[in-house]
Structures are given as structure tokens and as C-alpha cells.
C-alpha positions, 0 to 999 in steps of 0.5 A: 855943506852939512856940518863936520865933527871931528872926535879924537881916534885912537892913534896908538892902541894905549892912547886914552887921551891927547895934549892940543900942542897947537891950534892954527887959528882962533874960534870963529875963523874962515878955514879951506880944505887941507888947511892944517887945523891943530897938532896933537900929541898922542903917546907914541907920536905927534901928529897934524889934523887937517880940514876936509872941507871950507867952512868956519872952525869951532874949537871945543878944546884950547891949546895944552887941553887934554882930549879924551879920546872920541871926543869932540875937538872942532867942528867946521861949519858953513854957519858963523853962528855954529855952536856945539850944543847939539853935539854935546846931548849927543855925547851925552846920549852915549852913556845909553851904550852901557849896562846899568851895573857898567853905568855904575861902576863908570859913575864910581871911579870917575871913568870918562865912558869914550875910553870904551871904542863904540860897537854894536854891542853895549859895555857890560861889567866885565869890560869896565872892571879889565879897564879899571885893572888895566890901569891900576883905577881907585874908586872916588870913595877910595880916594877920598879915604886916603890919609894926608900928611900932617902938615899944611898943603895944597894939592895942585893938578898937572899941567896938561904937558906933565899929564901927558908926560906921566901918562907917556911914562907909565907906558914904560912901567915893564922896564926893568931899569939899570943904568952904567956910567962912564967918565970921559976926558973933557980934552977929547971934547975941546980937540974936536971943537977945535977942529969944528967950531961951533960944534957942542958936547951933545952934538959931539957926543950924538954923533959918537953914538951913531958909530957906536950902535953900528957895533952895538945895535941891540941899544936900539932896540925895545922889548915888546910881546915877549920878543927884542925888537931891533930897529934898522933905522937909527932915529935919535930922540933929543930930549928939549926942555927950555921953558915949554915944556919937555919935547923929544924932536927926532933927528932921522937917520943919523947913523948917515949924517956927518958931525956938520949935519948933526949940529946943524939938525941939533940947533934946527930943532932947538929954533924950532922948539922955541918958535913952536914950530915942530910939526907932527913928524918932527917928533915921531918915530925914535928909536933911541934918545939922549938927555944932555943936562950939561949946561945945568951943571949936573954930573949924574942923573939917572936918564929915563927909557921912553916907550917903545926904546930899550935905552936912553943916553944921557951927557953931564957937565964937565968937572972943573977939577977932573977935565972930565964928565960923565956920560950914562947909559940908562937901559932896559935889562930885559934888552942889554946887561951891565957888561954890553951897555959899559962895552957902548959907552967905551965904544962911544969914546973910541968913535970920538978919538977917531974924529 
């Protein structure tokens, strides 16, 4: 049986790299066909990679690594002494795909040549310069010439998770950010918690949004290719960061769930996050996001709209003095305006009063 070499493919048009979220086995272990090899995070989704054949599994990259599109991630071989030597030589030869001028510019700007899709024709200077312009890249010589602050400092590489987050947020750079804040009495939440023991503030607000979005559907949309794309499904992304990096697992079809169902979904996702058991399907398909910072005592903040979405709801902590708390809608002003956003937040409160 021949060796199988897995190269990272471009899952989404804007992907330049993926993050290795998890690996099912150690390098050198035996693996069976159809078993999960690893989970990868791309710009729009996360997904699992299955083994296509039996053999010994060898990873070229480890958990948390950033892997460029086109780079080799792992191999499955019948030889338990397999090495990546030949694979590396093959990858190094891809520079022959570039014209001499293109290769010179690639070296000057430190671009990984694997970002250019393989084709029968060679990559020329124009393709490389178009890539540089699109991503606002700066040459290595310009970077070294940058001025430094008149103080002691240490330059530190962002973690793989943070690097992915930065790349992901760059995809939303065209969003025209705005926000609207609404104050709600916390006594309303306490009344609901009394009749629905065990529910949290965030879970209750999530339930309120499911009703409000039916009346204000443009909150559940995004701006793409000069058009407003309204989603038919309401899939709520729940931002979680409990010491293992920011993840946004998704509760699908939230508008069809009861408050009890939503509460259980929140707790299940949080537990899977802590246990590192979130699957690729748990992290994809979100159409609207909620981020709850109430446990940290935050009274106001600016939630950032995610790629392929048009709004995000922030939940703040209650004030000990006013017995109220804020909910915040961060939104893309190309889709909705302040009045629409304010009406949506008011509808959330109205929905809660009907519970």
C-alpha cells in the first residue's frame, strides 16, 4: 500500500492557513481507515479529517500549530519507520512554479508560496503583487526599518489561537461598526430564574433573542457582494473563553428551542469546551453571536461582529446600585441602523416579560 500524504486544502475562499485544534493519536501510532485523525479550524468553520486507509500515523505539525494551505500536515504509511524527508524535498521544489521575478518578490515579502494554488501555468509577478496588495503586506526590509518606541520592550509572537483570531477578524474589516445599549431591570431576570431554577442570565437573554429575531430578521443577516443576505436559520454562536482560548460553539435552530432546551445546550457546550470535546460541527454554521461578560463584572463594552454575520449581542453584569444591567448590540451599519437595533433590544425585553 502506498503512503498517503495529507496536504491542507482551502476549505473557504479566504483561507490562508488553518489551526490544528486537536489530534486523536500520537505520531507513530496505528490508525484505521475512517478514524478521526485531527480537527482543524479554518476562517469560517472547523472540521474533522478522517484517515482514508489503515497504517501508521505521522504528524508533521502539532496541536496549536498554524499550518499554511498546501502544506503537509500528516502522513499514513505502512512503514512504521516513515520519515518526511522525501515529502519535504517535494515541497521545496514548488519554487519552480514561480517565475524568477515572482520568486524574488515572494522572498522579499516572506510569502509562503503554497498560498498560490497549483496549476499548469507558472505564477508570475502580477499574481504575487495582487496578493501583496490584497493583504496589505510589507516587505522585510520595510519592517526592519520601522521605528521603535523609546522604551524597553519585548516583541512576542501571538499564540496560534490568537493569530487565527486576528486573521478571522481581518475578514470583517469592511464592517461599519456601531452599537446600541439598552438597560434592563435585573428583577425581571430574578423573576424568571425563580420560575425556571438553574437558568443563567446569558441563557435567558438567548431565549429572548430567539423571539426578537423573528420580528427583526435583519439582525440575523450579513452583507456580502453588495447584497444583504438574510439567513433562514437562526443559529446562535456562543462565545466561550474559559482559559483554553476563544471558541464560538453554535446552538442550531435556537428559535425552535424552549428555555430549558437552551439552558441544557449552553451547559453541554461549556462542558465539551472544558473537556476539549468540541467537534467541527459544533463550531460551524453560526448566523448571530452572543458574548456574555457578566461574570467578569463588565458594565459596557464593544462586541466585535464576526465574519459572515451582521450583529453580535453583548451581555453585561448587573449594577449593585441600580439593580439593572445592559445588553449591547454591536452591528454592521450597512445592514441596519440605530433605530432598528434599538427596537430589536426592546423586543428582547418584551419577550422576557412574556416568559
